[in-house]
Backbone as XML, in Angstrom:
<?xml version="1.0"?>
<chain id="A" units="angstrom">
  <residue number="1" name="UNK">
    <atom name="N" x="32.401" y="8.166" z="23.618"/>
    <atom name="CA" x="32.543" y="7.471" z="22.354"/>
    <atom name="C" x="31.742" y="6.173" z="22.331"/>
  </residue>
  <residue number="2" name="UNK">
    <atom name="N" x="31.366" y="5.655" z="23.481"/>
    <atom name="CA" x="30.609" y="4.411" z="23.515"/>
    <atom name="C" x="29.169" y="4.605" z="23.060"/>
  </residue>
  <residue number="3" name="UNK">
    <atom name="N" x="28.664" y="5.824" z="23.056"/>
    <atom name="CA" x="27.277" y="6.073" z="22.697"/>
    <atom name="C" x="27.068" y="6.195" z="21.184"/>
  </residue>
  <residue number="4" name="UNK">
    <atom name="N" x="28.145" y="6.407" z="20.429"/>
    <atom name="CA" x="28.029" y="6.618" z="18.983"/>
    <atom name="C" x="27.400" y="5.408" z="18.273"/>
  </residue>
  <residue number="5" name="UNK">
    <atom name="N" x="27.857" y="4.172" z="18.506"/>
    <atom name="CA" x="27.213" y="3.036" z="17.830"/>
    <atom name="C" x="25.738" y="2.884" z="18.224"/>
  </residue>
  <residue number="6" name="UNK">
    <atom name="N" x="25.409" y="3.183" z="19.458"/>
    <atom name="CA" x="24.027" y="3.080" z="19.915"/>
    <atom name="C" x="23.151" y="4.080" z="19.159"/>
  </residue>
  <residue number="7" name="UNK">
    <atom name="N" x="23.618" y="5.305" z="19.003"/>
    <atom name="CA" x="22.866" y="6.329" z="18.282"/>
    <atom name="C" x="22.713" y="5.941" z="16.817"/>
  </residue>
  <residue number="8" name="UNK">
    <atom name="N" x="23.788" y="5.457" z="16.191"/>
    <atom name="CA" x="23.705" y="5.061" z="14.785"/>
    <atom name="C" x="22.765" y="3.880" z="14.595"/>
  </residue>
  <residue number="9" name="UNK">
    <atom name="N" x="22.803" y="2.918" z="15.485"/>
    <atom name="CA" x="21.905" y="1.764" z="15.380"/>
    <atom name="C" x="20.457" y="2.200" z="15.570"/>
  </residue>
  <residue number="10" name="UNK">
    <atom name="N" x="20.200" y="3.059" z="16.521"/>
    <atom name="CA" x="18.834" y="3.553" z="16.742"/>
    <atom name="C" x="18.339" y="4.330" z="15.521"/>
  </residue>
  <residue number="11" name="UNK">
    <atom name="N" x="19.215" y="5.148" z="14.927"/>
    <atom name="CA" x="18.850" y="5.901" z="13.735"/>
    <atom name="C" x="18.538" y="4.953" z="12.567"/>
  </residue>
  <residue number="12" name="UNK">
    <atom name="N" x="19.375" y="3.925" z="12.411"/>
    <atom name="CA" x="19.184" y="2.951" z="11.347"/>
    <atom name="C" x="17.859" y="2.210" z="11.526"/>
  </residue>
  <residue number="13" name="UNK">
    <atom name="N" x="17.559" y="1.805" z="12.757"/>
    <atom name="CA" x="16.297" y="1.113" z="13.036"/>
    <atom name="C" x="15.113" y="2.033" z="12.731"/>
  </residue>
  <residue number="14" name="UNK">
    <atom name="N" x="15.219" y="3.294" z="13.108"/>
    <atom name="CA" x="14.129" y="4.243" z="12.857"/>
    <atom name="C" x="13.915" y="4.449" z="11.355"/>
  </residue>
  <residue number="15" name="UNK">
    <atom name="N" x="14.992" y="4.605" z="10.607"/>
    <atom name="CA" x="14.884" y="4.826" z="9.158"/>
    <atom name="C" x="14.315" y="3.597" z="8.464"/>
  </residue>
  <residue number="16" name="UNK">
    <atom name="N" x="14.850" y="2.420" z="8.780"/>
    <atom name="CA" x="14.342" y="1.195" z="8.154"/>
    <atom name="C" x="12.913" y="0.895" z="8.586"/>
  </residue>
  <residue number="17" name="UNK">
    <atom name="N" x="12.601" y="1.144" z="9.833"/>
    <atom name="CA" x="11.240" y="0.927" z="10.316"/>
    <atom name="C" x="10.240" y="1.823" z="9.600"/>
  </residue>
  <residue number="18" name="UNK">
    <atom name="N" x="10.602" y="3.082" z="9.431"/>
    <atom name="CA" x="9.732" y="4.026" z="8.715"/>
    <atom name="C" x="9.579" y="3.608" z="7.252"/>
  </residue>
  <residue number="19" name="UNK">
    <atom name="N" x="10.693" y="3.217" z="6.641"/>
    <atom name="CA" x="10.640" y="2.772" z="5.247"/>
    <atom name="C" x="9.781" y="1.533" z="5.076"/>
  </residue>
  <residue number="20" name="UNK">
    <atom name="N" x="9.908" y="0.582" z="5.979"/>
    <atom name="CA" x="9.102" y="-0.633" z="5.893"/>
    <atom name="C" x="7.628" y="-0.326" z="6.102"/>
  </residue>
  <residue number="21" name="UNK">
    <atom name="N" x="7.323" y="0.567" z="7.036"/>
    <atom name="CA" x="5.927" y="0.944" z="7.261"/>
    <atom name="C" x="5.298" y="1.514" z="5.999"/>
  </residue>
  <residue number="22" name="UNK">
    <atom name="N" x="5.993" y="2.471" z="5.363"/>
    <atom name="CA" x="5.435" y="3.094" z="4.168"/>
    <atom name="C" x="5.409" y="2.130" z="2.980"/>
  </residue>
  <residue number="23" name="UNK">
    <atom name="N" x="6.362" y="1.203" z="2.885"/>
    <atom name="CA" x="6.345" y="0.211" z="1.806"/>
    <atom name="C" x="5.140" y="-0.714" z="1.953"/>
  </residue>
  <residue number="24" name="UNK">
    <atom name="N" x="4.891" y="-1.184" z="3.169"/>
    <atom name="CA" x="3.749" y="-2.056" z="3.418"/>
    <atom name="C" x="2.451" y="-1.301" z="3.164"/>
  </residue>
  <residue number="25" name="UNK">
    <atom name="N" x="2.378" y="-0.052" z="3.625"/>
    <atom name="CA" x="1.180" y="0.766" z="3.429"/>
    <atom name="C" x="0.927" y="0.995" z="1.940"/>
  </residue>
  <residue number="26" name="UNK">
    <atom name="N" x="1.964" y="1.277" z="1.179"/>
    <atom name="CA" x="1.816" y="1.532" z="-0.252"/>
    <atom name="C" x="1.300" y="0.280" z="-0.970"/>
  </residue>
  <residue number="27" name="UNK">
    <atom name="N" x="1.881" y="-0.885" z="-0.647"/>
    <atom name="CA" x="1.441" y="-2.114" z="-1.287"/>
    <atom name="C" x="0.002" y="-2.455" z="-0.900"/>
  </residue>
  <residue number="28" name="UNK">
    <atom name="N" x="-0.356" y="-2.235" z="0.341"/>
    <atom name="CA" x="-1.730" y="-2.481" z="0.785"/>
    <atom name="C" x="-2.706" y="-1.569" z="0.042"/>
  </residue>
  <residue number="29" name="UNK">
    <atom name="N" x="-2.357" y="-0.293" z="-0.076"/>
    <atom name="CA" x="-3.220" y="0.659" z="-0.782"/>
    <atom name="C" x="-3.343" y="0.320" z="-2.268"/>
  </residue>
  <residue number="30" name="UNK">
    <atom name="N" x="-2.249" y="-0.145" z="-2.889"/>
    <atom name="CA" x="-2.302" y="-0.521" z="-4.302"/>
    <atom name="C" x="-3.219" y="-1.725" z="-4.505"/>
  </residue>
  <residue number="31" name="UNK">
    <atom name="N" x="-3.159" y="-2.689" z="-3.605"/>
    <atom name="CA" x="-4.041" y="-3.846" z="-3.698"/>
    <atom name="C" x="-5.495" y="-3.461" z="-3.530"/>
  </residue>
  <residue number="32" name="UNK">
    <atom name="N" x="-5.752" y="-2.560" z="-2.603"/>
    <atom name="CA" x="-7.116" y="-2.080" z="-2.363"/>
    <atom name="C" x="-7.635" y="-1.330" z="-3.592"/>
  </residue>
  <residue number="33" name="UNK">
    <atom name="N" x="-6.772" y="-0.511" z="-4.189"/>
    <atom name="CA" x="-7.144" y="0.263" z="-5.368"/>
    <atom name="C" x="-7.443" y="-0.664" z="-6.549"/>
  </residue>
  <residue number="34" name="UNK">
    <atom name="N" x="-6.625" y="-1.696" z="-6.745"/>
    <atom name="CA" x="-6.847" y="-2.642" z="-7.834"/>
    <atom name="C" x="-8.148" y="-3.410" z="-7.622"/>
  </residue>
  <residue number="35" name="UNK">
    <atom name="N" x="-8.429" y="-3.755" z="-6.379"/>
    <atom name="CA" x="-9.660" y="-4.483" z="-6.072"/>
    <atom name="C" x="-10.878" y="-3.609" z="-6.370"/>
  </residue>
  <residue number="36" name="UNK">
    <atom name="N" x="-10.822" y="-2.332" z="-6.010"/>
    <atom name="CA" x="-11.923" y="-1.409" z="-6.290"/>
    <atom name="C" x="-12.125" y="-1.232" z="-7.792"/>
  </residue>
  <residue number="37" name="UNK">
    <atom name="N" x="-11.043" y="-1.104" z="-8.534"/>
    <atom name="CA" x="-11.158" y="-0.924" z="-9.984"/>
    <atom name="C" x="-11.726" y="-2.176" z="-10.642"/>
  </residue>
  <residue number="38" name="UNK">
    <atom name="N" x="-11.324" y="-3.355" z="-10.159"/>
    <atom name="CA" x="-11.852" y="-4.603" z="-10.716"/>
    <atom name="C" x="-13.346" y="-4.715" z="-10.420"/>
  </residue>
  <residue number="39" name="UNK">
    <atom name="N" x="-13.746" y="-4.356" z="-9.227"/>
    <atom name="CA" x="-15.157" y="-4.393" z="-8.873"/>
    <atom name="C" x="-15.965" y="-3.395" z="-9.675"/>
  </residue>
  <residue number="40" name="UNK">
    <atom name="N" x="-15.402" y="-2.224" z="-9.894"/>
    <atom name="CA" x="-16.094" y="-1.185" z="-10.668"/>
    <atom name="C" x="-16.266" y="-1.619" z="-12.120"/>
  </residue>
  <residue number="41" name="UNK">
    <atom name="N" x="-15.226" y="-2.207" z="-12.719"/>
    <atom name="CA" x="-15.336" y="-2.645" z="-14.114"/>
    <atom name="C" x="-16.306" y="-3.816" z="-14.233"/>
  </residue>
  <residue number="42" name="UNK">
    <atom name="N" x="-16.373" y="-4.659" z="-13.202"/>
    <atom name="CA" x="-17.321" y="-5.767" z="-13.226"/>
    <atom name="C" x="-18.754" y="-5.233" z="-13.127"/>
  </residue>
  <residue number="43" name="UNK">
    <atom name="N" x="-18.956" y="-4.216" z="-12.303"/>
    <atom name="CA" x="-20.292" y="-3.618" z="-12.196"/>
    <atom name="C" x="-20.721" y="-3.011" z="-13.525"/>
  </residue>
  <residue number="44" name="UNK">
    <atom name="N" x="-19.813" y="-2.337" z="-14.201"/>
    <atom name="CA" x="-20.136" y="-1.742" z="-15.504"/>
    <atom name="C" x="-20.456" y="-2.815" z="-16.525"/>
  </residue>
  <residue number="45" name="UNK">
    <atom name="N" x="-19.724" y="-3.932" z="-16.492"/>
    <atom name="CA" x="-19.979" y="-5.024" z="-17.434"/>
    <atom name="C" x="-21.333" y="-5.659" z="-17.148"/>
  </residue>
  <residue number="46" name="UNK">
    <atom name="N" x="-21.737" y="-5.744" z="-15.890"/>
    <atom name="CA" x="-23.039" y="-6.330" z="-15.554"/>
    <atom name="C" x="-24.170" y="-5.407" z="-15.940"/>
  </residue>
  <residue number="47" name="UNK">
    <atom name="N" x="-23.969" y="-4.111" z="-15.862"/>
    <atom name="CA" x="-25.022" y="-3.139" z="-16.178"/>
    <atom name="C" x="-25.261" y="-3.033" z="-17.679"/>
  </residue>
  <residue number="48" name="UNK">
    <atom name="N" x="-24.211" y="-3.155" z="-18.454"/>
    <atom name="CA" x="-24.284" y="-2.908" z="-19.881"/>
    <atom name="C" x="-25.338" y="-3.754" z="-20.591"/>
  </residue>
  <residue number="49" name="UNK">
    <atom name="N" x="-25.396" y="-5.072" z="-20.418"/>
    <atom name="CA" x="-26.438" y="-5.843" z="-21.124"/>
    <atom name="C" x="-27.849" y="-5.476" z="-20.671"/>
  </residue>
  <residue number="50" name="UNK">
    <atom name="N" x="-28.063" y="-5.189" z="-19.424"/>
    <atom name="CA" x="-29.379" y="-4.830" z="-18.919"/>
    <atom name="C" x="-29.845" y="-3.476" z="-19.427"/>
  </residue>
  <residue number="51" name="UNK">
    <atom name="N" x="-28.945" y="-2.566" z="-19.688"/>
    <atom name="CA" x="-29.309" y="-1.224" z="-20.136"/>
    <atom name="C" x="-29.775" y="-1.231" z="-21.591"/>
  </residue>
  <residue number="52" name="UNK">
    <atom name="N" x="-29.287" y="-2.172" z="-22.388"/>
    <atom name="CA" x="-29.654" y="-2.200" z="-23.804"/>
    <atom name="C" x="-31.031" y="-2.818" z="-24.042"/>
  </residue>
  <residue number="53" name="UNK">
    <atom name="N" x="-31.551" y="-3.526" z="-23.073"/>
    <atom name="CA" x="-32.868" y="-4.178" z="-23.252"/>
    <atom name="C" x="-34.008" y="-3.253" z="-22.979"/>
  </residue>
</chain>
């Protein structure tokens, strides 16, 4: 019976650790995606005046 709290704590650490990893990864990927979209829209805005001349 002494091993039950140890197993539950290890399980809790594993679940929270996995959740935190994926939360951090998701936020990092969203920031990267927003940065790429901002750069892409800026490139299109820079090209537009030059293309009309």
